Rosetta silent file (secondary structure, phi, psi, omega in degrees, C-alpha in Angstrom):
SEQUENCE: MTCPQHTERGQAAVPRPSPRALICDIDGTITDSRRRINTDAIHVIRTLVDKGVPVVLASGNTVCSLDILCKMIGTDGTIIAENGGVFRVTFQGTPRVCGDQEGCWTAFHALEAYFNEKGVRLELYSPDYRVADVAFAKTVDVDEVRTVLRDYQVCVLDTGFAIHLQTPGVHKGSAFIRLSAEMGLSPADFIAIGDSENDAELVRSAGIGGAVANGHQVTKDAADYVTKKMYGDGFVEFVRACFSHYFLER
SCORE:     score description
SCORE:     0.000 S_00000001
   1 L     0.000  134.766  176.806  112.085  -16.505  175.101 S_00000001
   2 L  -118.217  127.015  177.627  113.814  -18.729  172.595 S_00000001
   3 L   -68.282  129.262  177.803  116.202  -17.319  170.026 S_00000001
   4 L   -57.124  148.154 -179.858  115.127  -18.470  166.530 S_00000001
   5 L  -133.093  152.649  171.652  117.408  -21.047  164.949 S_00000001
   6 L   -91.427  120.647 -175.552  118.033  -22.386  161.484 S_00000001
   7 L  -122.416  163.299  176.079  117.382  -26.118  161.671 S_00000001
   8 L   -67.149  151.282 -178.909  117.430  -29.018  159.237 S_00000001
   9 L   -56.450  131.609  179.140  114.128  -29.649  157.483 S_00000001
  10 L    89.600   -7.715  179.719  111.771  -31.647  159.719 S_00000001
  11 L  -104.207  142.119  178.231  113.644  -30.789  162.917 S_00000001
  12 L   -89.538  151.279  175.427  112.272  -28.494  165.601 S_00000001
  13 L   -67.546  139.804 -179.278  114.317  -25.750  167.206 S_00000001
  14 L   -85.727  124.375  179.003  115.663  -26.765  170.633 S_00000001
  15 L   -60.689  143.361  179.281  114.510  -24.418  173.435 S_00000001
  16 L  -130.402  155.271  179.319  117.337  -22.546  175.146 S_00000001
  17 L   -66.629  155.915  177.545  117.483  -20.496  178.353 S_00000001
  18 L   -63.646  134.386 -179.275  117.042  -16.727  178.177 S_00000001
  19 L   -73.732  156.540  179.757  120.405  -15.017  177.644 S_00000001
  20 L  -117.304  -13.607 -174.489  121.893  -12.667  180.209 S_00000001
  21 E  -155.440  162.929  179.392  124.766  -11.064  178.266 S_00000001
  22 E  -126.152  137.307  169.586  126.123  -10.362  174.784 S_00000001
  23 E  -129.092  133.703 -175.157  129.601  -10.781  173.334 S_00000001
  24 E  -144.764  149.301  170.166  130.277   -9.736  169.762 S_00000001
  25 L   -71.403  169.213 -179.572  132.985   -9.310  167.186 S_00000001
  26 L  -110.812  -74.781 -175.627  133.424   -5.849  165.620 S_00000001
  27 L   -62.266  123.462  179.586  134.800   -5.782  162.067 S_00000001
  28 L    86.414   -8.842 -177.575  132.347   -7.435  159.682 S_00000001
  29 L  -114.823  -49.196  175.631  129.814   -7.974  162.468 S_00000001
  30 L  -109.546   11.872  176.859  128.685   -4.576  163.749 S_00000001
  31 E  -111.856 -178.874  169.604  130.112   -2.729  160.723 S_00000001
  32 L  -100.436 -170.596 -176.049  129.262   -2.572  157.053 S_00000001
  33 L   -68.687  -14.353  178.984  131.419   -3.907  154.227 S_00000001
  34 L  -103.368   13.505  177.210  133.557   -0.763  154.403 S_00000001
  35 L    70.094   21.558  175.026  134.214   -1.170  158.154 S_00000001
  36 L   -90.645  133.618 -177.032  131.927    1.711  159.104 S_00000001
  37 E   -65.346  133.681  177.829  129.993    1.007  162.327 S_00000001
  38 L   -73.372  121.414 -175.410  126.325    0.334  161.763 S_00000001
  39 H   -68.055  -29.753  174.879  124.364    2.974  163.691 S_00000001
  40 H   -66.128  -35.054  176.674  121.448    0.584  164.308 S_00000001
  41 H   -63.245  -41.041  177.571  123.936   -1.801  165.919 S_00000001
  42 H   -62.448  -42.492  178.537  125.045    0.967  168.269 S_00000001
  43 H   -59.486  -44.171 -179.037  121.402    1.646  169.199 S_00000001
  44 H   -63.589  -44.128  179.163  120.836   -2.045  169.942 S_00000001
  45 H   -62.163  -45.181 -179.091  123.976   -2.244  172.116 S_00000001
  46 H   -64.993  -34.206  176.079  123.029    0.891  174.026 S_00000001
  47 H   -61.383  -44.564  177.942  119.545   -0.459  174.613 S_00000001
  48 H   -64.749  -45.505  179.719  121.001   -3.568  176.239 S_00000001
  49 H   -57.703  -43.466 -179.415  123.495   -1.546  178.293 S_00000001
  50 H   -67.714  -22.092  176.542  120.698    0.720  179.539 S_00000001
  51 L   -89.271    1.286  179.099  118.735   -2.389  180.564 S_00000001
  52 L    86.476   14.055  179.706  121.700   -3.638  182.605 S_00000001
  53 L   -87.341  123.529  177.522  122.779   -6.350  180.141 S_00000001
  54 L   -63.205  135.171  177.396  126.572   -6.841  180.018 S_00000001
  55 E  -125.770  125.881 -177.838  128.009   -6.248  176.547 S_00000001
  56 E  -116.277  131.105  172.738  131.524   -7.416  175.644 S_00000001
  57 E   -95.970  130.806 -178.567  133.413   -6.395  172.506 S_00000001
  58 E  -125.672  125.631 -170.409  135.789   -9.041  171.142 S_00000001
  59 L  -152.368  167.243  169.798  138.265   -8.163  168.423 S_00000001
  60 L   -85.009   -5.235 -179.196  141.704   -8.619  166.941 S_00000001
  61 L   -71.467  170.189  179.626  142.307   -4.947  167.646 S_00000001
  62 L   -78.036  165.177  178.598  144.473   -3.582  170.462 S_00000001
  63 H   -60.027  -44.390 -177.400  143.231   -2.683  173.926 S_00000001
  64 H   -64.454  -34.661  176.632  143.622    1.050  173.279 S_00000001
  65 H   -65.985  -42.529  179.656  141.544    0.802  170.097 S_00000001
  66 H   -69.550  -31.605  176.140  138.808   -1.040  171.935 S_00000001
  67 H   -58.879  -43.964  179.074  138.896    1.451  174.796 S_00000001
  68 H   -62.552  -46.167  179.808  137.958    4.207  172.355 S_00000001
  69 H   -61.314  -44.402 -179.621  135.151    2.129  170.847 S_00000001
  70 H   -60.999  -43.779  179.775  133.774    1.185  174.279 S_00000001
  71 H   -61.837  -46.239 -175.445  133.758    4.816  175.390 S_00000001
  72 H   -72.337  -36.558  179.464  132.063    6.057  172.217 S_00000001
  73 H   -77.312  -41.043  176.573  129.507    3.232  172.030 S_00000001
  74 L   115.052   21.781  176.850  128.786    3.275  175.743 S_00000001
  75 L   -90.410  177.182 -174.194  129.842   -0.077  177.200 S_00000001
  76 L   -89.277    6.851  176.950  131.705   -0.573  180.488 S_00000001
  77 L    89.948    9.987  175.716  135.041   -1.462  178.893 S_00000001
  78 L   -79.242  124.736 -170.214  134.842   -5.245  179.230 S_00000001
  79 E  -145.089  159.313  160.754  136.751   -6.564  176.222 S_00000001
  80 E  -120.079  122.450 -178.283  138.641   -9.340  174.505 S_00000001
  81 E  -117.056  166.252  175.638  141.487   -7.891  172.425 S_00000001
  82 H    52.728   40.657  177.235  144.153   -9.311  170.100 S_00000001
  83 H    56.714   37.685  178.947  141.973  -12.307  169.195 S_00000001
  84 H    98.574   -2.589  179.795  141.958  -13.614  172.747 S_00000001
  85 L   -72.475  -22.808  179.548  145.473  -12.557  173.592 S_00000001
  86 E  -142.287  140.260  170.091  144.193  -10.030  176.137 S_00000001
  87 E  -141.654  159.329 -177.476  140.960   -9.692  178.092 S_00000001
  88 E  -155.592  141.593  176.000  139.728   -7.321  180.766 S_00000001
  89 L  -100.541  112.412 -178.313  136.587   -6.873  182.896 S_00000001
  90 L    64.669  164.011  178.806  135.535   -3.166  182.854 S_00000001
  91 L   -60.524  -32.024 -176.466  137.778   -0.171  182.312 S_00000001
  92 L   -83.224   -7.891 -176.479  138.985   -0.453  185.917 S_00000001
  93 L   -75.451  165.461  177.235  139.946   -4.139  185.632 S_00000001
  94 L   -86.767  123.767  177.284  143.409   -5.573  185.232 S_00000001
  95 L   -62.432  132.864  176.313  144.213   -6.681  181.665 S_00000001
  96 E  -101.881  119.188 -177.839  144.959  -10.407  181.531 S_00000001
  97 E   -98.901  125.961  179.406  147.593  -11.272  178.951 S_00000001
  98 L  -112.112  150.092  172.940  147.478  -14.755  177.452 S_00000001
  99 L    90.081  179.962 -173.502  150.037  -16.346  175.210 S_00000001
 100 L  -125.099   96.374 -178.189  153.650  -15.794  174.302 S_00000001
 101 H   -66.942  -30.654 -179.693  154.318  -12.746  172.147 S_00000001
 102 H   -58.234  -42.990  177.348  158.046  -13.496  172.070 S_00000001
 103 H   -64.183  -34.809  177.521  157.338  -16.674  170.131 S_00000001
 104 H   -66.672  -39.570  178.981  155.129  -14.723  167.745 S_00000001
 105 H   -67.193  -38.422  177.710  157.898  -12.200  167.109 S_00000001
 106 H   -58.785  -43.683  179.101  160.412  -14.989  166.442 S_00000001
 107 H   -67.050  -41.377 -179.107  158.090  -16.395  163.811 S_00000001
 108 H   -62.286  -42.294 -178.745  157.399  -12.985  162.315 S_00000001
 109 H   -62.339  -37.456  176.951  161.109  -12.194  161.909 S_00000001
 110 H   -66.180  -41.156  178.872  161.591  -15.459  160.030 S_00000001
 111 H   -65.874  -39.930  178.854  158.613  -14.640  157.850 S_00000001
 112 H   -61.492  -43.175  178.492  159.913  -11.126  157.277 S_00000001
 113 H   -62.767  -41.033 -179.912  163.273  -12.443  156.105 S_00000001
 114 H   -60.534  -49.501 -177.334  161.548  -14.857  153.741 S_00000001
 115 H   -74.334  -28.771  175.657  159.453  -12.159  152.078 S_00000001
 116 H   -59.857  -38.259  178.788  162.300   -9.638  152.044 S_00000001
 117 H   -64.878  -24.013  177.893  164.172  -12.027  149.759 S_00000001
 118 L   -93.793    1.934  179.716  161.180  -11.890  147.429 S_00000001
 119 L    79.712   20.792 -179.015  161.126   -8.087  147.501 S_00000001
 120 L  -112.543  128.616  179.345  157.968   -7.934  149.607 S_00000001
 121 L  -102.068  128.401  178.888  157.760   -5.765  152.719 S_00000001
 122 L   -86.229  136.860 -178.496  155.336   -6.785  155.476 S_00000001
 123 L  -103.450  109.807  179.683  153.370   -3.954  157.062 S_00000001
 124 E   -70.851  148.409  174.907  152.922   -4.356  160.806 S_00000001
 125 L  -108.419  116.739  173.491  149.714   -3.240  162.523 S_00000001
 126 L    48.379   50.032 -177.440  150.121   -1.339  165.822 S_00000001
 127 L   -63.615  -28.612 -178.400  153.284   -3.153  166.965 S_00000001
 128 L   -76.054  -12.699 -174.689  153.897   -0.673  169.800 S_00000001
 129 L  -115.425    0.623  178.181  150.462   -1.331  171.295 S_00000001
 130 L   -96.328  140.238 -177.100  150.231   -5.110  171.018 S_00000001
 131 L  -122.950   -7.975 -174.683  151.230   -7.259  173.998 S_00000001
 132 L  -127.780  -34.859 -178.139  150.128  -10.776  173.007 S_00000001
 133 L  -127.495 -179.350  173.884  150.135  -11.266  169.233 S_00000001
 134 E  -126.834  130.983 -178.143  151.719   -9.881  166.058 S_00000001
 135 E  -127.875  144.732  178.877  149.515   -8.558  163.261 S_00000001
 136 E  -147.701  163.094 -175.182  150.310   -7.392  159.750 S_00000001
 137 E   -63.031  148.066 -178.493  148.520   -6.334  156.563 S_00000001
 138 L   -86.236   67.046 -179.943  146.983   -8.999  154.395 S_00000001
 139 L  -105.613   -0.117  178.143  149.245   -8.275  151.424 S_00000001
 140 L  -128.342  163.445 -177.116  150.603  -11.818  151.120 S_00000001
 141 L   -74.609  126.979 -175.258  148.956  -15.183  150.692 S_00000001
 142 H   -65.985  -32.276  177.286  147.957  -16.644  154.063 S_00000001
 143 H   -66.419  -36.196  176.122  148.596  -20.219  152.906 S_00000001
 144 H   -66.479  -38.802  175.948  152.141  -19.261  151.983 S_00000001
 145 H   -60.172  -44.870 -179.751  152.551  -17.733  155.445 S_00000001
 146 H   -63.741  -38.130  178.652  151.377  -20.965  157.030 S_00000001
 147 H   -65.027  -45.178 -179.297  153.792  -22.980  154.918 S_00000001
 148 H   -62.526  -36.330 -174.114  156.758  -20.784  155.853 S_00000001
 149 L   -99.835   16.888 -174.223  155.860  -20.968  159.566 S_00000001
 150 L   -62.229  -25.287 -179.271  154.891  -24.625  159.702 S_00000001
 151 L   -95.902    4.596  179.888  157.784  -25.454  162.061 S_00000001
 152 L  -102.067  148.157 -178.738  157.112  -22.539  164.426 S_00000001
 153 L   -84.195   67.704  176.252  154.896  -22.716  167.489 S_00000001
 154 L  -140.023  154.508  172.245  152.401  -20.143  166.279 S_00000001
 155 E  -103.565  130.346  178.915  148.878  -20.135  164.950 S_00000001
 156 E   -96.959  116.237 -178.525  148.311  -18.117  161.762 S_00000001
 157 E  -106.420  129.820  174.097  144.921  -16.379  161.851 S_00000001
 158 E  -106.654  104.869 -177.603  143.264  -14.885  158.816 S_00000001
 159 L   -86.888   -3.772 -174.142  140.611  -12.464  160.105 S_00000001
 160 L    90.631  -19.832 -179.872  139.701  -11.239  156.661 S_00000001
 161 L  -115.830  -24.641 -178.997  141.174   -7.853  157.561 S_00000001
 162 E  -158.708  170.066  172.599  144.687   -8.818  158.692 S_00000001
 163 E  -110.447  130.577 -177.780  146.959  -11.768  159.373 S_00000001
 164 E  -119.227  142.940  171.092  147.742  -12.456  163.026 S_00000001
 165 E  -106.365  122.548 -174.395  150.362  -14.674  164.639 S_00000001
 166 E  -134.697  154.051  177.332  149.067  -16.053  167.915 S_00000001
 167 L   -64.064  133.032  177.865  150.109  -18.603  170.516 S_00000001
 168 L   -55.741  136.991  179.592  148.475  -22.004  169.816 S_00000001
 169 L    89.569   -9.988  177.241  145.451  -22.562  172.027 S_00000001
 170 L  -100.771  121.894  179.477  144.884  -18.833  172.535 S_00000001
 171 L  -160.248  177.687 -177.875  141.778  -17.513  170.773 S_00000001
 172 H   -59.211  -37.536 -179.529  138.604  -15.591  171.443 S_00000001
 173 H   -65.433  -41.878  179.928  136.892  -18.703  172.770 S_00000001
 174 H   -66.738  -40.147  178.025  139.599  -19.477  175.337 S_00000001
 175 H   -68.202  -36.953  179.212  139.640  -15.881  176.568 S_00000001
 176 H   -58.809  -42.588  179.614  135.824  -15.866  176.672 S_00000001
 177 H   -61.920  -43.745  179.086  135.765  -18.788  179.110 S_00000001
 178 H   -70.126  -41.321 -179.132  138.152  -17.022  181.476 S_00000001
 179 H   -61.714  -48.511 -178.112  136.460  -13.662  181.034 S_00000001
 180 H   -59.800  -37.030  177.973  132.971  -14.947  181.779 S_00000001
 181 H   -63.652  -42.196  178.256  134.218  -16.548  184.999 S_00000001
 182 H   -66.575  -25.842  177.104  135.712  -13.240  186.138 S_00000001
 183 L   -81.926   -6.041 -177.062  132.373  -11.606  185.378 S_00000001
 184 L    77.911   22.838  179.935  130.611  -14.128  187.591 S_00000001
 185 L  -123.289  173.528  173.718  128.816  -15.636  184.593 S_00000001
 186 L  -110.642  151.174  173.208  128.967  -18.783  182.499 S_00000001
 187 H   -52.924  -30.122 -179.731  129.563  -18.868  178.727 S_00000001
 188 H   -67.205  -17.224  178.843  126.077  -20.390  178.551 S_00000001
 189 H   -78.461  -10.858 -173.253  124.658  -17.083  179.836 S_00000001
 190 E  -101.491  152.304  156.131  125.830  -15.283  176.681 S_00000001
 191 E  -102.111  145.733 -179.289  124.769  -14.892  173.128 S_00000001
 192 E  -135.310  143.681  179.366  127.768  -14.483  170.819 S_00000001
 193 E  -145.359  143.020  179.394  127.994  -13.409  167.209 S_00000001
 194 E  -157.902 -174.110 -178.614  130.805  -12.996  164.693 S_00000001
 195 L  -131.385  -39.030 -170.863  131.785  -13.352  161.068 S_00000001
 196 L   -85.815  167.309 -179.951  135.382  -14.449  160.613 S_00000001
 197 H   -58.570  -32.888 -178.504  136.966  -17.859  160.989 S_00000001
 198 H   -74.885   -2.402  175.923  138.621  -16.669  164.210 S_00000001
 199 H   -93.377   -8.008 -171.644  135.135  -16.144  165.732 S_00000001
 200 H   -60.567  -45.270 -178.659  134.124  -19.808  165.479 S_00000001
 201 H   -64.963  -38.157  177.809  135.377  -20.872  168.939 S_00000001
 202 H   -62.022  -50.108 -178.914  133.691  -17.848  170.518 S_00000001
 203 H   -61.632  -41.682 -177.675  130.386  -18.573  168.800 S_00000001
 204 H   -67.897  -29.271 -174.978  130.585  -22.268  169.641 S_00000001
 205 H   -80.909  -18.529 -173.646  131.279  -21.609  173.347 S_00000001
 206 L   -81.479  164.745  176.572  128.269  -19.380  173.994 S_00000001
 207 L   -61.881  -41.307  173.975  124.794  -20.411  175.078 S_00000001
 208 E  -132.704  121.173 -178.359  123.461  -19.177  171.746 S_00000001
 209 E  -108.659  138.283  179.219  125.890  -18.606  168.900 S_00000001
 210 E  -127.156  155.934  173.858  125.197  -16.537  165.833 S_00000001
 211 E  -135.618  135.338  176.928  126.918  -15.782  162.541 S_00000001
 212 L   -73.374  158.047 -173.143  126.087  -12.943  160.187 S_00000001
 213 L   -60.515  -26.688  179.065  125.177  -13.845  156.602 S_00000001
 214 L   -84.829    4.996 -173.848  128.514  -12.578  155.287 S_00000001
 215 L   -70.722  163.373  174.601  130.389  -14.828  157.725 S_00000001
 216 L   -67.173  147.579 -176.348  132.960  -17.520  157.003 S_00000001
 217 H   -61.216  -34.077  179.000  131.462  -20.972  156.562 S_00000001
 218 H   -61.018  -39.814  179.243  133.415  -22.312  159.541 S_00000001
 219 H   -71.880  -38.681  175.836  131.731  -19.731  161.773 S_00000001
 220 H   -61.579  -39.817  179.277  128.322  -20.424  160.260 S_00000001
 221 H   -65.459  -29.734 -179.353  128.818  -24.137  160.961 S_00000001
 222 H   -81.397  -14.381 -171.309  129.602  -23.323  164.609 S_00000001
 223 L   -89.128  153.322  170.448  126.500  -21.145  165.018 S_00000001
 224 L   -83.657  -25.337 -172.616  123.005  -21.979  166.200 S_00000001
 225 E  -140.230  124.329  174.556  121.600  -19.108  164.157 S_00000001
 226 E  -109.855  122.673 -175.089  122.746  -17.705  160.820 S_00000001
 227 L   -69.607  156.466  173.711  121.222  -14.333  160.030 S_00000001
 228 L   -80.012  -30.716 -178.161  119.396  -13.545  156.844 S_00000001
 229 L   -95.151  163.439 -175.556  120.954  -10.080  156.717 S_00000001
 230 L  -103.165  157.567  172.604  124.610   -9.180  156.316 S_00000001
 231 H    51.283 -138.920 -174.083  127.088   -7.277  158.480 S_00000001
 232 H   -61.235  -29.635  176.516  125.655   -4.910  161.090 S_00000001
 233 H   -65.461  -35.656  176.229  122.093   -5.463  159.894 S_00000001
 234 H   -68.432  -38.241  174.829  122.541   -9.142  160.608 S_00000001
 235 H   -58.146  -46.148  179.457  123.863   -8.350  164.077 S_00000001
 236 H   -61.843  -43.502  177.840  120.759   -6.278  164.789 S_00000001
 237 H   -55.704  -48.461 -176.946  118.545   -9.120  163.524 S_00000001
 238 H   -65.225  -48.733 -176.345  120.238  -11.628  165.839 S_00000001
 239 H   -66.877  -41.545  178.680  120.243   -9.492  168.981 S_00000001
 240 H   -64.045  -33.233  178.224  116.649   -8.377  168.538 S_00000001
 241 H   -70.730  -40.276 -175.536  115.618  -12.016  168.137 S_00000001
 242 H   -81.865  -27.519  177.710  117.468  -13.199  171.239 S_00000001
 243 L  -118.086   46.531 -171.745  116.532  -10.202  173.433 S_00000001
 244 H   -60.737  -27.569 -177.882  113.121   -9.610  171.848 S_00000001
 245 H   -67.933  -15.553  177.058  111.535   -8.507  175.145 S_00000001
 246 H   -93.948   -5.245 -174.767  113.700   -5.350  175.051 S_00000001
 247 L  -128.679   37.362  178.626  112.688   -4.483  171.505 S_00000001
 248 L   -68.384  137.421  179.112  108.912   -4.747  171.522 S_00000001
 249 L   -69.130  137.189  177.366  107.221   -2.563  168.951 S_00000001
 250 L   -99.959    0.000    0.000  105.285    0.319  170.455 S_00000001
């Protein structure tokens, strides 16, 4: 089976090996535009799980948030959280923390002081449950944030839903490489799909990378396959194409 690809006119799609596992972003990828989970996406994930295909959820959310999603959707708890800041193999596995949260907090406090002087209060997201990054509401201009923090050793991530401060070199793609090794697999064994700019390294690292139609151009450029449909419908399109033998019409 070869996953369909969008190619330049006159070029043939390059055959790829059959995938063995799936890793996917959550917000904007298996949801709709209002962040509600697409029920067809859940059905597709459960079909793969029931066939013994490993499914990994990768998000900027906290471990505890992903634990709830994994339980409710039906995966085994293998996750990448905090945009690569934490990863874990199964619910029983030991969480691996990457990066330096202390450096992220130092940068955030400087940013907080800057915006306080302008009368703007930054709203933190789940600070008590984060162990690797710092996240806050996207109520300020991300380019201004990058300018203020240009001398700090942090990466400013705009996920489309929040702004995250992360250790340079730590991202979903870097965690994916370590995670797949702990699973006894290679990144090439996976299909990966996402939407935001912070999904590009993940998509690029997989054997087959996908981007939903609503995705950031950087992620689309990193992908082998850009879906025709948006959000969760695009996710379903991609997975059904790559694992078509599990979704044969009866």
